[in-house]
N, C-alpha and C positions, 0 to 999 in steps of 0.2 A: 485164379482166373476171374472170379466174380468181381474182386476188388479192382483188377485192371480194367475190366469192361466198364465198370461204374465210373472209374477215373477218366476213361476216354470219353464217355458220354458227357461228363461235366465239362471237360475241356472243349468239346465240340459244340456245346450249347451256345456260347456267345457267337460262334461263326454262323450257326443256323439262324439265330435271331437277327444278326446283322443282314443276312440275306433277305429277311422278311421286312426289315425297316431299320431306321437309324438307332432305335432303342435296343439296349441289351437287357432291359428289365421287362419281364412279361407283362406286368401291370401297365407300364408305359405303352407297350405295343398295343394292348387291348384298348387303352384310352385313345390312342391316336387313330386306331381303326374305327372306333365308335364316332369320334369327332368327324372323321372323314366321311363316314356314312351319313351323318346328319347334314353335313354340308352338301353332299351329293343329292339329298332329298329335295333341296331347293331347285336344283337343275332338273331333277325328275319331275317336280310339280309343273314347272314351266313347259317341259316337253309334253307332259300329259294334257295340259290345257290346250296346247297347239293341236295335238292329235285329236282330242275330243271335239274341238270346234271345227277342225277340218272334216271329221267324220259327219258331224251334224249338218254341215253345209254342202254335203256331196250332191244332193238333189239340185240345189241352186247352181252349183258349179257346172253340172251336166246340162241343165236347162238353158242357162244364159251365157256361160263361158265368160270371155272378157267383156262381152256386151253388158254384163251386169254393172261394171264400173262406169261405163260410158253412157248408159241409158238414164234419161231424166224422168221416166214414168214410174210411178209407184201406185199400183191399183190392186189392192188385195181382193176385190170382187172378181176381176178378170184374171187374177193370178199373174199379173205382169209386174215385174219388180226391177227397179234400177236404183243404184246407189249414188249416182252423181249429185242429186240435190243435197244429200246428207254429207257427202264428202266436201262439197262446196261450203255448206254451212259450218262444218267443223273447222275447215281450214281458215275461212275468212274470220270467223269469230275468234279463233285462237290467235291469228296474226293481229287482229285489232286489239286483243288483250295484251299481246306482247308490245305493240306500239305504245300503248298507254302505260303499261307497268314498268317497262325497262328503264325509261328516264327517271321515274320516281324511285325505283328500287336501287339503281346505281347511285342516285343522290343520297339516299338513306345510308347505303353502305359506305360511301366516301365520308359522309359526315360522322358516322360512328367510328370509323377507323382513323381518320386523319384530322378532323376538325373539332369534334365534340369534346367538351371538358371530361375529365376522367369520371367525375361524380355523376355525369349524365349518361354515360355509355351503357351501363348495365340496366338502369330502369327503362331507357328508350328501346334497347334491344328486346327486353321482355315484352314491351307493348307491341312491337312489330311482330314478334313470334306469336303473340296471343291471337293475331288474326288467323293464323293457321289452325287454331284450336276451335274456331267457331264452326258449328255444323253447317253443312251445305244447305240444308233446308231452311236454316235461319237466314242465310244470305238470300235465298229465294223469296222468303216472306218479306224481307226488307225490300227486295227488288219490286215486288208486287205493290206494296203499300206505300213505299217511299220513293225509290229510285225511278220507277217507270212514270208515275205522275209528274215528278220533277223534270225529267227529260222531255216529256210530252209538252209541258206548259212553258218551260223556260229555256231549255237547251236546243231542242230540235227546231223551233221557229227561228232562233238566232242563226243556227248553222244553215238553215234553208235560205235565210235572208242574205247571208254573206257568201255562201258557196253554192247557192241554188243553181248556178249554171253547170255544175258538175252532176252527173247521174247519181253519184253517191249520196247526194243530199236532196233528192227530189222525192215527191210522193207525199201521201197523207201522214200526219203526225199522230201515231197510235200509241207510242210509249212502249209497246211490246214489239220487239224486233231485234235485228242484228246488233244495233248500237247498244241497247240495254244489256243483251247477253255479253257483248264484249267488255262493257264496263264492269259487270259483275265478275267476269273471269279475271279481269286485271286486278281487282281487289283481292281475289282469292289466291292468285299466284304471286302477288307482291312479296309476302313473307318468305316464300321459297327462294326467289331470285335474290332478295336482299340478304338473307342469311348465308347462302352459298357465296355470294359476292363478298360479303364481309370476311368470311374465312379465307377466301382467296387473297384478299388485300392484306390480311394479317400475315399471310405466308410470304409476302414480299420482304426480303431481308432489310433490316433497319439501316445497314450501311449504304443501301441504295438511296434512301432518303437523305441520310447524313452527307453522303458524297455530293448529291445534287445541290443541297443547301450550302455546303462548304464552297462549291464552285461559283456561288453567287446567284443561283436560281431562286426565284420566288417560290412560295408554296404552290401556287397554281402551276408554274412551269415544272416543278418537280412531279406534281400529279400527272400533268399532261404528257411530259416527255420521258419520264422514267418509270413511275409506278404503274400507270395504266398500260403502257406497252408490255411491261414485264408480266402483268396479270391478264393479258388479253385472252389467252386460251381458256383460262379458268372462268373468266367472265362470260365468254361465249358458252361454256358448259353450263353456267348458272342459268343463262337465258334458255338453253335447250331443255334443261330440267323444268323450268317454268312452262315452256311450250308443251312438254309431255303432260304436265298436270292439266293444262288447259284443254288438251285434246280429249282427255278422258273424263272430264267433269260432266256430271249428269244432272243431278236434281235441281240445282240453282238455275242452270241454263234452261232446263226444260220448263221451268216456271215463268220465265220472262222472255223467251226468244220468239214465241208465237206459234211454233210447231206447224209450219206450212211447208210441204215438200216442193217448193218452187225455187227456181234460181232467178233472183232479181238483183239488179245492180245497186239499188238504194239500200243504205244502212238503216233506213226507217222501216223497211218492209219486214214482215215476219219471215223466219227461216226455220231450219231444222238441222240437228246434228246427229251423228251416228249414235252417240250414247243416248240421246233423247228418244230416238225412234225405237231403240231396243227397250228402253224403260216403259214407253207408252204402249207398245203393241205386242210385246212378247206374251203377256198374260191373256190377251184377247185373240191371238193367232190360232186359227182352227185347222188350216190346211198344212200338210207337210211341207209344201213348197214355200209357204209364208214363213214357217219356222226356220227352214233352211236358209232363206234369204236373210233373215235377221241374224242367224248364226254366222253367215258369211260377212255381214257388216261388222259383227263383233270380232271376227278373225282379222279383218283389215285393220280395225282400230287397235287390236292387240299387237299386231306386227309393227305398225308404225310407232306406237308408243314405246315398245320394247327397244326398237332400233334407236330412237331418240335418246332414251336413257343410257344405252350402252355408249353412244357417242359422247354424251355429256360426261359420263364417268371417266372416259379415256382422256377427255380434254382437261378435266380437273386434276387427274393424276399427272398429266404431262406438265402442268404448271406447278404442281406441288413438289415434284421430284427435284428440280434444281434448287428450290427454296430449302429443302431439307439438306441437300449437299452443301449449301452455302453457310449453314449455321455451324 
């Protein structure tokens, strides 16, 4: 009887393990469970961050409600807080950075994938990616000692002289303001957009290029009418990834944007971003409401950046899937 019971247990073991997972080997089952646990910790960390920031901003949510997002007043002395100037500064500086960086980044990606000689592609790609390795504080110091004086003395007077009839280019030339912050951000997000765009263009099947050229299209026509439309979703994803990086950048922007919680139309005027106000005031905040308001700004920034990155990943996946099937 003992032998029959042992034989039945041995025969039943694979069925039990199959119910627990795809593996019939206990070691594989344990390994898959551990790997799944480690993957789940990433999601858990994100949820814990959201929960913690939501709890920390409870006082601000109760005190101001939706008015916190729409109010322009930020007065720690009277404990009146509004996030609109910081939202405005974050959005405008990021959009300005995108407007400057996207043409340059796409030009770099197109040159590396379609036009550059083979011997030049690898060294140039390394130089572009090297920009991403430069610390943020180094960009900020360069902005203080190099970029801001150059813009104040040479660029802002020209822009004011040519486009001075527009509110965007009116006001005193200080060097520290929205324009300088946008230029710094554009340089910092350039390698992100260029690298992702390059990978997206590499994913376009070669027979698309060969077919267009075989039908008599020029290289420019093949790029414009075949390659870029095929890679459109992925390129949009690259831009959104760069925008997410720009939204969350802190140190470099804090050092050159002027840090003034006011909404002004001029790009020459100083401004403030959500990341900058958290970095500048969190250590000096004394009241609970002040800390809660800063936490709510962080929560808003976290949610926006997270959503942008999710959308970007989905767009890149969408354009890469047909390319994989075409190979």
